[in-house]
N, C-alpha and C positions, 0 to 999 in steps of 0.2 A: 532727291536732296533739295531741289528747287522748292518743292512744296513745303518741306520742313523749314527751310530758310525763310520763306515768306511768312510761315506761321510764327516763327520766332520774332520776326521783324514787325509783325502785325500788319502786313500788307495783304489786301484782299483782291487787288486788281492785277492786271498784267503789265502795268506801266514800267516796272523795274525788272521784268523777266530777263531781258537781254543782259543787263548789267549784272544781275545776280548770277546768271548762267556763266558769264565770263569769269566772275570772281570765284565761283565754285570750281570751275575747270582749272583755274590757276592755283587754287588751294590744293586740289587733288594732286596736281603736278608737283607742287612744293613738298607735300607730304611724301609722295613717292620718291622724290629725289633725296629728301632728308633721311628717310628710312631705307634707302637703297633697295626699293622694291619695284617690281614691274606691274603688279596688280594690287589694287587696294583691298586690304582684308575687310571682310564683312563687319568686323568689330569696330572699324573706324568710320563706317558710313554715317553713324549718328554724330560723330565729332566734326565732320567736314562742314555741315551747315553752321555750326557754332563758330568755327574758325573763320568761315567765309563772312559771316555776319560781323565778326570782330574786325575783319579787314574793311568791310564796307563802312562801318561806323567810324573807323580811323580815317578813312578817306574823306568822309563827310566832315568830320571835325577838323582835319588838317587843311581843308580846302582842296584836297585832292592833288591836282597837277601842280608840280613845283617848277617845271621848265618845259618849254616847247621850242624846238629848233626846226626851221622850215627846210633847209638844205639837208638832204638825206633823212628827212622826217624822223625826228627823235622826240619822244614825249617821256618825261620822267615824272614819277609821282612818289611821294613818301608815305609809306604805310607803317613804318617802324618794323619791328621784328615780331610779327604775330605768332610765329612758331615758338618764340621763347616762352609764351604763356602756356604752351601745350607740350613742351619738351618732356616733362615727366610722364605724361600719359602716352606719348609717342615712343618713349624709350624701349618699351617692351616689344615694339614691332621693328626695331632696327635690325636689318640683315647685316650682321658683322662680317660675313664671308664675302659679300659682294664688294666689288671694287668700284670706286668712283671713276668717271672718265679720265680724270687727271692722274689716276694711279695706274692706268693701263699703259704698258710700254708698247710702242709701235716700232716696226722694223723699217725705219726710213733712213 
């Protein structure tokens, strides 16, 4: 996925590999959570680099970090809702039987 994202971005060196890798991992986690899946389907592997690049470009355009707090180290950044651009394509992969963590009842 990193290679595909670099190809889409027109990047030929390794200067952004760590940033791109982080954004790809975050994008995969967001898609898995949105679709309520544990494993990324093969059919979505081509979409992840596109979504990750959208996130990266939004970060670059918006200036990236919006807030930094030193005590208890908190960094906030605004990327908008990148998933909203891809909801239609992701809808076929949503696991409607799975429960979100907030929907699971605990015996406390």
